[in-house]
C-alpha positions in Angstrom: -62.7 -25.9 -87.3 -65.0 -28.9 -86.6 -63.9 -29.0 -83.1 -61.5 -30.1 -80.6 -61.2 -34.0 -80.6 -62.0 -36.3 -77.7 -59.2 -37.5 -75.5 -58.5 -41.1 -74.6 -56.8 -42.4 -71.5 -53.3 -42.0 -70.5 -52.8 -38.3 -70.3 -50.5 -37.0 -67.6 -52.3 -33.8 -66.9 -55.9 -34.6 -65.7 -57.0 -31.0 -66.3 -55.8 -30.9 -69.8 -57.1 -34.4 -70.5 -60.5 -33.3 -69.5 -61.0 -31.4 -72.8 -63.5 -33.3 -74.9 -65.1 -32.6 -78.3 -66.6 -29.3 -79.0 -68.5 -28.1 -82.0 -67.3 -24.6 -82.9 -69.2 -24.0 -86.2 -70.0 -20.5 -85.0 -66.4 -19.8 -84.3 -64.9 -21.1 -87.6 -67.9 -21.6 -89.9 -66.5 -19.6 -92.8 -69.7 -17.5 -92.8 -67.8 -14.6 -94.4 -66.5 -16.9 -97.2 -70.1 -17.9 -97.8 -71.1 -14.3 -98.0 -68.1 -13.3 -100.2 -68.5 -16.1 -102.7 -66.2 -19.0 -103.6 -63.9 -18.9 -100.6 -60.9 -17.5 -102.4 -59.8 -15.7 -99.2 -59.5 -18.9 -97.1 -56.7 -18.8 -94.5 -53.2 -20.1 -95.3 -52.4 -23.8 -94.4 -49.1 -25.1 -93.2 -46.7 -26.6 -95.7 -44.8 -29.9 -95.3 -41.7 -27.9 -94.4 -43.4 -26.5 -91.3 -44.3 -29.9 -89.9 -42.2 -31.6 -87.2 -39.3 -33.4 -88.8 -39.0 -30.8 -91.6 -35.5 -29.6 -92.4 -33.7 -26.5 -91.4 -30.4 -25.3 -92.9 -28.2 -26.6 -95.6 -27.1 -29.7 -93.6 -30.7 -30.9 -93.7 -31.0 -31.5 -90.0 -33.8 -30.2 -87.9 -32.5 -27.7 -85.2 -34.3 -27.0 -82.0 -33.3 -24.3 -79.5 -32.7 -25.7 -75.9 -35.6 -25.4 -73.5 -35.5 -22.7 -70.8 -36.2 -23.6 -67.1 -39.8 -23.9 -66.2 -41.6 -20.8 -64.6 -43.9 -20.9 -61.6 -47.6 -20.9 -62.4 -49.1 -17.6 -63.4 -52.2 -16.9 -65.5 -51.4 -15.3 -68.9 -52.9 -11.9 -70.0 -51.7 -11.6 -73.7 -50.3 -13.5 -76.5 -48.0 -11.9 -79.2 -46.9 -13.7 -82.4 -44.8 -10.9 -84.2 -44.3 -12.9 -87.5 -48.0 -12.9 -88.2 -48.9 -9.6 -86.5 -50.8 -11.1 -83.6 -51.2 -9.2 -80.3 -54.2 -10.3 -78.5 -55.6 -10.3 -75.0 -56.3 -13.7 -73.5 -59.5 -14.8 -71.7 -59.8 -17.9 -69.6 -61.7 -20.8 -71.3 -63.4 -23.6 -69.3 -65.4 -26.6 -70.3 -69.0 -26.5 -71.7 -71.8 -28.6 -70.2 -71.2 -31.2 -72.9 -67.5 -31.5 -71.9 -66.1 -29.3 -74.6 -63.6 -26.5 -74.5 -65.3 -23.2 -74.5 -64.4 -20.5 -77.1 -63.9 -16.8 -76.9 -66.9 -14.7 -77.9 -67.2 -14.7 -81.7 -67.8 -11.0 -82.0 -64.4 -10.2 -80.4 -62.2 -11.3 -83.3 -59.0 -10.2 -81.7 -59.5 -12.2 -78.6 -57.9 -15.5 -77.8 -58.4 -17.9 -75.0 -56.5 -20.3 -72.8 -57.6 -23.4 -70.9 -57.4 -22.1 -67.4 -57.9 -25.4 -65.7 -54.8 -26.8 -67.2 -51.1 -25.7 -67.4 -50.3 -21.9 -67.4 -48.0 -21.0 -70.2 -44.4 -21.1 -69.1 -44.8 -23.8 -66.4 -43.9 -27.4 -66.9 -46.5 -29.2 -69.0 -48.7 -28.5 -72.0 -50.5 -25.1 -72.1 -53.4 -24.7 -74.5 -54.3 -21.5 -76.3 -57.1 -21.4 -78.9 -58.8 -18.7 -81.0 -60.9 -17.8 -84.0 -59.6 -18.0 -87.5 -62.5 -15.9 -88.7 -66.0 -14.7 -87.8 -69.0 -13.4 -89.8 -67.2 -10.2 -90.6 -63.9 -11.6 -91.9 -60.4 -12.8 -90.6 -59.9 -13.1 -86.8 -57.0 -13.4 -84.5 -55.4 -16.6 -85.7 -56.3 -16.2 -89.4 -52.7 -16.5 -90.4 -51.6 -19.1 -88.0 -51.1 -21.6 -90.8 -48.3 -19.4 -92.3 -46.3 -19.3 -89.1 -42.8 -20.7 -89.8 -40.8 -22.9 -87.6 -38.3 -21.0 -85.4 -40.7 -18.1 -85.0 -41.4 -16.8 -81.4 -44.5 -16.6 -79.5 -44.5 -14.3 -76.4 -47.0 -14.7 -73.6 -47.4 -11.9 -71.0 -48.0 -13.3 -67.6 -49.9 -11.8 -64.7 -46.7 -12.0 -62.5 -45.1 -9.4 -64.7 -42.9 -11.8 -66.6 -43.0 -12.8 -70.3 -42.7 -16.4 -71.4 -40.9 -16.7 -74.8 -41.7 -19.8 -76.9 -40.0 -21.0 -80.1 -42.2 -22.8 -82.7 -41.1 -26.4 -83.3 -43.8 -27.2 -85.9 -47.0 -26.1 -87.5 -49.3 -28.9 -88.6 -52.8 -29.4 -89.9 -55.0 -32.4 -89.1 -58.4 -33.5 -90.5 -60.9 -33.6 -87.6 -61.3 -37.3 -87.9 -57.6 -37.9 -87.6 -56.8 -35.5 -84.9 -53.8 -36.9 -82.8 -55.2 -36.2 -79.2 -52.1 -37.4 -77.3 -49.7 -35.7 -79.5 -51.4 -32.3 -79.1 -52.8 -32.4 -75.6 -50.6 -35.0 -73.9 -48.3 -34.2 -70.9 -44.8 -32.9 -71.4 -41.8 -32.8 -69.2 -40.8 -29.3 -70.2 -42.9 -26.1 -70.7 -44.7 -26.4 -74.0 -47.5 -24.5 -75.8 -50.1 -25.5 -78.3 -51.9 -22.8 -80.3 -55.0 -24.1 -82.1 -57.4 -22.8 -84.6 -59.4 -24.2 -87.5 -58.1 -25.2 -90.9 -57.6 -28.1 -93.1 -59.6 -26.7 -96.0 -63.1 -25.3 -96.3 -66.2 -26.2 -98.3 -69.7 -24.7 -98.3 -71.1 -28.0 -97.1 -68.9 -28.8 -94.1 -67.2 -25.5 -93.3 -63.5 -26.0 -92.0 -62.5 -29.6 -92.0 -59.9 -29.8 -89.4 -57.4 -27.9 -87.2 -54.2 -26.0 -87.5 -51.9 -26.7 -84.5 -48.7 -24.8 -83.6 -46.2 -26.7 -81.3 -43.8 -24.7 -79.3 -41.6 -24.9 -76.3 -40.2 -22.4 -73.7 -36.8 -21.0 -74.8 -36.6 -17.8 -72.8 -38.2 -15.6 -70.2 -37.9 -12.0 -69.1 
C-alpha cells in the first residue's frame, strides 16, 4: 500500500477528514515477496463482482440488508471477519507528525487498528479500520481482505460489552493516484465501516500500488 490519500474539503466528520497521506512502505512493502522471489504469493485482489453495483441473485439486482439503528459511542477492542478467518485485537491509531494515519506495529502481524479520533464502529458515521497485508515474515491480518465477498459479515467487539455486526456492501481496489477520498472517508448518515489494507498489484520497483477497501454498514448488534 502506497498510503492513505489526502482529503479535500467538504467532509462531514472533521476528525475523519483530518486523515492525510501516509507512507506505509514498512507496513505493506512486500518485503517477504522480494525475499521469496517473483511475488507469486501476492494477496488476492477484488473482482468486478465484489464492487459496488455488482449483481446478487438470479434477478440481477443488487440486494442490501437494511441498516440497524446506530449504537452509542464505544471504543472497539476486536474485529472478526469469519469468511477470511480474521480475529484480531484492535489498537487505537492517531495521526503522525506529518498528518498521516498511524499504523499498527509491523512486527505484530495479527493486530489491526482503528482511527480513534473519528467515529467508533457502530455509531452513526464512517468508522475506519486499517491493518497490514503482510510484513517481512509473510501474510498479516488483512492478507485475504481482497477475497472477501459481498454479503459477508464483520463483527466488532465493543468495550461496552456489545458486538456491532456489519454486512459487506462492496470490496474495491484503487490505484493510489486515483483513490476516491470522499467515497471512502466521507461522512455517512448511518453507521458504516471501512476496512483498508494495501493492494492493487505489486512490483519490485514500487511495492503495492494501491489500496483494497471494504465498504460495510451496520445490520445488527448484540
